N, C-alpha and C positions, 0 to 999 in steps of 0.2 A: 771898870765895873762901877756900879753905884752902891752906896751904902746909906741907910736911913739913920739919921742922928736925932735922937729925941731930946728936946729941951722942955723945960716946964711950960706947959700950956701950948706948945707948938712942936711941929716936926720940920726937920730940914733935911735935904738930900745932899750928901757929899760925894764927890767923885774920887775913887781910889784906883790907882794904877798898879798892876802887878808886873814884876820883871824878874828875870833869873840870870844867873851867871856866877862864875867863880869869884872868890874874894880878890879884890884888887883889879878885877877885869871889868870891862865895859858891860853893864847889865843889858839884857835883851828884853824888850817889852813883850808881854804875852798878847798876841792878837791872832787873827785867823791864819795869818801866814806863819807865825811862830807860836805853835801850841806849847803848853807847859809840859816838859818831859817828865814821865813818871817811871820809876824803876821798882820792880818787885823783889829785887835781890835781897834786900834787908827786911822784907815784910814777913811776918810770922805765917807759917803754914796753916791752912784751914784745918779744922778739927777732922781727924781721921785720914788725912792725906798721907800717901806713902812717902817714906824718906828714902834717900839714896841708899842708906845701909840696908833697908828691907828689900829694895829692888835688886840690889847686888846679891843678897842671899838667894832670892828666887832665881836670878840668872844663873848662879852657880849650880843650883839644883837641876835646872833644865838642861844645862850644858853637859851634865853627866848622865848616868843611867839610873832611872828611878827604879828602885827595888820595891816591888809590891808583893805582899804575902797575903793570900786570901784565906789562909787557914783560920784566922781569927774572925773572918767576916761572917756574919749570920747568913744562913741559907735563904735564898729567895722563897717567897710563898709558893708552896706546891712542889719544891725541888725534891728529888729522890734522895733519901739518906743512904749511907753506905750499907746499912743493914738490909734495906729493901732491895738495893741493887744486888747484893750478895745472894739474897734469897732467889731472885729471878735468875741470876747466873747459874745457881745450883740446879734449878728446875730445867733450864735449857741444856745443861751439860749432860743430863740423863735423857731418858725416853719419855716423851709426853704421851700419856695414854688418853686417847680421845674416843669416845663412844657416841655414835649417832643414833643409838637405839631409841632414845627418848626425844630425838629432834623431830619436829613436824615435817611432813613431806612438802616439798615445794609445790606451788600451784601447778596442776596439770601433770604431776608425776604419776607413773604407772604403779598400781598397787599389785601385791602378790596375786590377788585373785584374778585381776585382768591378765597378767602375764601367764598365769597357769592356763587360762582359757585359750590364749593364743598358742601356747606350747602344745596343748592337746590337739588343736586343729592342725598344726604343722606336722605333728608326729604321725598323723594318719595320711590318707590320700584325699586330696581335694578333687571332688568330681565336678567338672564343669562341662556343661553341654551347650553347644551353640545352636541347637536345633530351634530353640524358641527365641533366639536373639534376632532382632530386626536386621535386615541387610543394610550395609552402609550406603550412603547416597552415591548413586552411579554404579553400584555393583551389578555384575551380570547375573541374570536369572538363569535357571536351568533351561528354560525354553530358548533363550537367546544363545546360550552356549551350545545347545543341541543343533540349532539352525546353522551355526558357524561350523560345527563338526561335520555336518552333512555336506556342506559346500566344499570343505577341504578334502573330504573323502573322495569326491569325484574329480573331474577335470574342469578346471576353470577356463572358460573361453574368453580370451582377452584380445580385443582388436585395437590396434594403434592407428587405424585409418583416420579417425577423426581427432586424434591427439595433435596438438600443435608441436612443431619441431623445436627441439631445445635450441637455445642460443648458440649460433655457430655451426649448426648441423648442416651437412651437405644436402643440397636440393637435387631432384632428379636431373635437372638441366646440367648442373655442374658434374654430376656423376657420369652422365652420358658423354659430356665433352672429354672427360678423362678416359672413358672407355674407348672412344674413337681414336684418341691419341695412342693408347696402348695397342689397339687392334692393328695399327699401321706399323711402319718401321720408323723408329726414332733415329734421326740422323745425328750422330755425335761428331762434332767437329773438333779435331785435335789442333791445339794451338801450336804454331810453328814460329820460329824466328826466321825472318826472310834471309835467304842466302846473301852472304856478304863477302866481299873480297878479303882475303886473309894472307898474312905474311908468315903464318906458322908460329907466331909468337903466342904467348899465353892468352887463352880465350876463356872468359867466365861463363861456364855452362851450368852453374848451380841451379838455375831456374828451369832446366830441361832434363828430361829423363834420359835422352840420348842425343848424340851429335852426329851429323853426317858432313863429311867434307869431300871435295873433289880435287883430284890432282890432274891438271891439264898439261899434257906434254911429259915426255919421259924425263925423270929427274937425272941431272948430271951427277949428283951425289945423293945417296939414299937418305930418306927421312926416317927418323926414329920416333914413333908415337909415344907420348908420355902423358901421365895424369898426376894431379895434385889436389889435395883437399884444402890446403891452406894457401895455395898460390905461390909457395916458395920452395917447398920440398917436393921434388919430382921423382917419379918412378916410371921406368919403361914398361909399357903394357902391350897386350895383343889387341889388334883391331881386325875387322872383317871386311873383305872386299865385296863387290856387288854379287859375287857368286857364292858368298857365305864362307869362303876360305879364310882361315886365320893367318895373319902375317904379323911379324914384329919389326919388319924393316920394309919401307915402301920404296920400291925400285921401279914401279910401272905406273902409268897413268890409269885413272879409274875412280870409282866411287868407293868410299870406305866409311864404316860406322865405328864409333867409339862411345863408351858409357858417358852419361851426363852426371849431374849432381856434384860437379867439381870443376876443376880447371883442366884444360887440355892444351897441348902444344905439339908441334913437330920439331924435334930437336935436330939441329944440323940440317943437312940436305940443301939442295939448290937446283935451279934449272927448270922449275915448273911454276905454273900459275895456280894459285890455291883459292878455293871458295869454301865457306863453312855455313851450316844452318843448324838450328836447334829444334828438337821435337819436344813438345810439352809432355 
């Protein structure tokens, strides 16, 4: 750093160097790289600064429970006193008598006079006559009603000759075609299962109302006709020959009928050629 030295009649500038360090140790010159260290440990506290002792007292107070008593605090402005609160409590504990006699009526309220007028009207009989009232728009007049009554009193002649047929209605041509069919004889064809060679084993006749089978040649051993609804449980049944006679054992050649809607078989038997057909 520089210092100004004053001499009589002139000034001169002297260079002064600062350094720091412990006694007996190498001093360190103060420069931009080695600034002068300053410690505030031994410096006096500023005026009004808090001391450790005061802060410790505050910390102790905050660490515990602060006991605050509001009894000695002054009431806020406008706060209710105990006397006023007690007076209100005493009023509310009893019955508050309220009279509306002197209160003004709300805007539009009914007066006694108006209510009395309405009461008098309702107490009697209101006579209302519609004779002079105008008819509503579109109402029927007496003349129109009388014209309709006269029409309905007689017989209305209605002709559908010029009316269009409803959608899907039968035309004359279609009705005539149906009439022609019904006038003749309808040939009904019964469906048959074509005759087929049969060995007498189980035959599925569930699709047919009846079965007919033929025995060609006299059996060497009698056949026993049987039926089943499930195809596994069998029962011996009666069949009919071409002459309508019932038989339960087939010992002769010929034509026989047995019920359908189930399974049929000829149990046992031998020596004949068999054919079977189904009738729908």
